[in-house]
C-alpha positions in Angstrom: -142.8 66.2 61.8 -140.8 63.0 62.7 -144.4 61.0 61.2 -144.3 62.9 58.6 -140.8 63.2 56.8 -141.0 59.3 57.6 -143.8 58.3 55.5 -142.9 61.4 52.8 -139.0 58.6 52.4 -141.4 55.7 52.1 -143.3 57.0 49.5 -140.2 58.0 48.1 -138.5 54.6 48.4 -141.5 52.9 47.1 -141.4 55.0 43.8 -138.0 55.1 43.2 -138.2 51.0 43.7 -140.9 50.8 41.2 -138.8 53.4 38.8 -136.4 51.1 38.5 -137.9 48.3 36.8 -139.9 47.9 33.8 -143.5 49.3 34.0 -145.1 46.3 32.7 -148.1 46.4 35.5 -151.4 48.1 34.8 -153.1 49.2 38.1 -153.6 51.8 40.7 -153.3 52.0 44.2 -154.4 55.0 46.6 -153.7 55.8 50.3 -155.4 58.3 52.8 -153.6 59.1 55.8 -154.8 61.5 58.6 -152.4 64.6 57.2 -151.5 63.3 53.7 -151.8 60.3 51.3 -150.6 59.5 47.8 -151.6 57.5 44.6 -149.3 55.1 42.2 -150.4 54.0 39.0 -149.0 51.6 36.7 -150.1 50.8 33.2 -148.5 49.8 29.2 -147.2 53.6 28.9 -145.3 53.8 32.1 -145.7 54.5 35.5 -146.5 57.2 37.9 -146.7 58.2 41.8 -147.3 61.1 44.3 -147.7 61.9 47.7 -148.7 65.0 50.0 -149.0 65.2 53.2 -149.4 68.2 55.6 -148.4 68.9 59.4 -148.6 71.6 62.2 -145.7 71.8 64.6 -146.0 72.7 68.2 -144.8 76.3 67.3 -147.7 76.2 65.2 -146.1 76.1 61.8 -148.3 74.4 59.4 -146.1 72.6 56.7 -147.5 70.7 53.3 -145.3 68.9 50.9 -146.2 67.5 47.7 -144.0 65.5 45.1 -144.2 63.3 42.3 -142.5 61.2 39.8 -142.6 59.3 36.8 -141.2 56.6 34.4 -142.4 56.6 30.9 -142.0 53.0 28.9 -139.3 54.6 26.6 -137.2 56.0 28.7 -138.4 59.2 30.6 -137.9 59.9 33.6 -139.2 62.8 36.1 -140.1 64.4 39.6 -141.4 67.3 40.8 -141.2 68.3 44.7 -142.2 71.0 47.1 -142.7 72.3 50.6 -144.8 75.0 51.8 -144.5 76.9 55.6 -146.5 79.8 57.3 -146.1 80.3 60.5 -148.0 81.9 63.4 -146.2 85.1 63.0 -147.2 85.4 59.0 -143.7 84.2 57.8 -143.5 81.8 54.8 -141.3 80.0 52.9 -141.7 77.7 49.7 -139.4 75.5 48.3 -139.9 74.1 45.0 -137.7 71.1 42.4 -138.7 69.9 39.2 -136.5 67.1 36.5 -137.2 65.5 34.0 -135.3 63.3 31.5 -135.9 61.5 27.7 -134.9 61.3 24.1 -135.4 64.9 23.5 -133.6 66.2 26.2 -134.2 67.2 29.5 -134.7 70.0 31.9 -133.9 70.8 35.9 -135.5 73.7 38.0 -135.7 74.7 41.7 -135.9 77.7 43.6 -137.7 79.3 46.8 -139.0 82.1 48.8 -139.4 83.4 51.9 -142.3 86.4 53.1 -140.8 87.5 56.6 -143.3 88.3 59.4 -143.0 92.6 58.3 -144.5 91.4 54.8 -141.1 91.9 53.1 -140.3 88.8 50.4 -137.1 87.4 48.2 -137.1 84.2 46.0 -134.8 82.7 43.4 -135.0 80.4 40.6 -132.4 78.3 38.4 -132.9 76.3 35.4 -131.3 75.0 33.0 -132.3 72.5 29.8 -130.7 70.2 27.2 -132.1 69.9 24.0 -130.6 65.7 23.3 -131.2 66.6 19.7 -128.7 69.6 18.9 -126.5 69.5 22.2 -128.1 73.3 22.9 -128.4 74.3 26.8 -129.9 76.8 28.3 -128.8 78.0 31.5 -130.5 80.7 33.4 -131.4 82.0 36.9 -134.0 84.7 38.4 -134.3 86.5 41.4 -137.0 88.7 42.8 -136.8 90.9 46.0 -139.6 93.3 47.0 -140.7 94.2 43.5 -137.4 94.2 42.0 -136.6 91.4 39.2 -133.3 90.4 37.7 -132.9 87.5 35.7 -129.9 86.1 33.3 -129.1 83.2 31.0 -127.6 82.1 28.4 -127.1 79.7 25.7 -124.4 77.4 24.3 -124.3 75.1 21.4 -123.2 71.4 21.7 -119.2 72.8 21.7 -120.3 75.3 24.6 -120.1 78.0 22.3 -122.6 81.0 23.9 -125.9 81.0 21.0 -128.1 83.6 21.0 -131.4 82.2 22.9 -134.8 81.7 21.8 -137.5 84.6 23.1 
């Protein structure tokens, strides 16, 4: 797993370096390896990068991870990342996150789920979003376990007062 994490860290560092400068270059690059790969593309409207990889550990657990980032020429930025692991006994775990921001607002969401060897499962996700024009925002969470789902969410205006959420 060390090589995998090193490659993923290097890809993230390269993407962060690219996102910290103005995207005026044009072109694309693709890299492939034995267990993963990545791509970067740049043009007048911005830059984007993604990477993915799969490894199997000594105990037989297979893990796949992927991620992507973008930066628009007008200042928008975003990312997504996820990782899924499956063990020989059938246990599974998945985590994922995404966020973006730009002139119209921002959002962030993260969560995960697990399934045990006996088939029981549970998961949770939190999400927040803000409208840059109005200042209105949403914050919510959803949990689920073996068919039972629970959700709560709150919308607020720019002054922090609770307002009705649109359906």
